[in-house]
C-alpha positions as CSV (number, residue, x, y, z in Angstrom):
1,M,79.9,55.5,91.5
2,K,82.0,53.6,88.9
3,T,84.7,56.3,89.2
4,E,84.8,56.0,93.0
5,I,85.1,52.1,92.8
6,I,87.9,52.4,90.3
7,K,89.7,55.0,92.5
8,I,89.5,52.7,95.5
9,A,90.8,49.8,93.5
10,D,93.7,51.9,92.2
11,D,94.5,53.2,95.6
12,L,94.5,49.7,97.0
13,R,96.7,48.3,94.2
14,N,99.2,51.2,94.6
15,G,99.4,50.8,98.3
16,A,97.8,54.1,99.1
17,I,95.2,52.4,101.3
18,D,95.1,49.0,103.0
19,T,92.4,46.3,102.5
20,E,90.4,47.3,105.5
21,T,90.2,50.9,104.4
22,A,89.2,49.8,100.9
23,Q,86.5,47.6,102.4
24,T,85.2,50.5,104.5
25,L,85.1,52.9,101.6
26,L,83.3,50.4,99.4
27,L,80.7,49.6,102.0
28,G,80.2,53.3,102.5
29,L,79.5,53.7,98.7
30,F,76.7,51.2,99.0
31,S,75.5,52.6,102.3
32,V,76.2,49.4,104.1
33,S,76.7,49.8,107.8
34,K,77.7,47.6,110.7
35,R,76.6,47.4,114.4
36,F,79.2,48.2,117.1
37,L,79.0,47.7,120.8
38,V,80.9,50.6,122.4
39,T,81.9,50.4,126.1
40,Y,82.9,53.6,127.8
41,R,83.0,55.6,131.0
42,Y,82.4,59.2,131.7
43,T,85.5,61.3,132.5
44,N,83.9,64.4,134.0
45,R,81.5,62.7,136.4
46,T,81.7,60.8,139.7
47,D,80.0,57.8,137.9
48,A,82.9,55.4,137.4
49,A,80.8,52.6,136.0
50,L,81.2,51.3,132.4
51,H,78.3,52.0,130.0
52,E,77.5,50.4,126.7
53,D,75.8,51.7,123.6
54,E,75.0,49.8,120.5
55,V,75.3,52.0,117.4
56,E,75.1,51.6,113.6
57,A,78.1,52.9,111.8
58,R,80.5,52.2,108.8
59,N,83.5,51.7,111.1
60,C,84.6,51.9,114.7
61,V,85.7,55.6,114.5
62,E,82.3,56.6,113.3
63,A,80.7,54.5,116.0
64,C,82.8,56.3,118.7
65,N,81.9,59.7,117.2
66,K,78.2,58.8,117.3
67,V,78.4,57.7,121.0
68,C,80.2,60.9,121.9
69,A,77.7,63.0,120.0
70,N,74.9,61.4,122.0
71,H,76.2,62.5,125.4
72,N,76.8,65.8,127.1
73,Y,79.9,64.5,129.0
74,E,83.3,63.6,127.8
75,V,83.8,59.8,127.5
76,E,86.8,57.5,127.8
77,W,86.6,54.6,125.4
78,H,87.0,51.1,126.9
79,T,86.2,48.7,124.2
80,I,84.6,48.7,120.7
81,K,83.6,45.5,119.0
82,E,81.6,44.7,116.0
83,V,78.3,42.9,116.7
84,S,77.4,40.2,114.2
């Protein structure tokens, strides 16, 4: 783990990653996750209503992927926000 932390610090110092990416990587190393509220609508159904799922993930991309994996229909993202 020490090696991974040093690599993240070096990448941040050298401009290879930004602060947000470094934070996400460090939180991932310690298995720390956040909660996200993902609002979406189905694209292949007549149901045009917005739906919401609250999921635990390390970042918003992972949250969207988890929501997508939980449904048999394609979804169109509306909003994604971190829940405190």
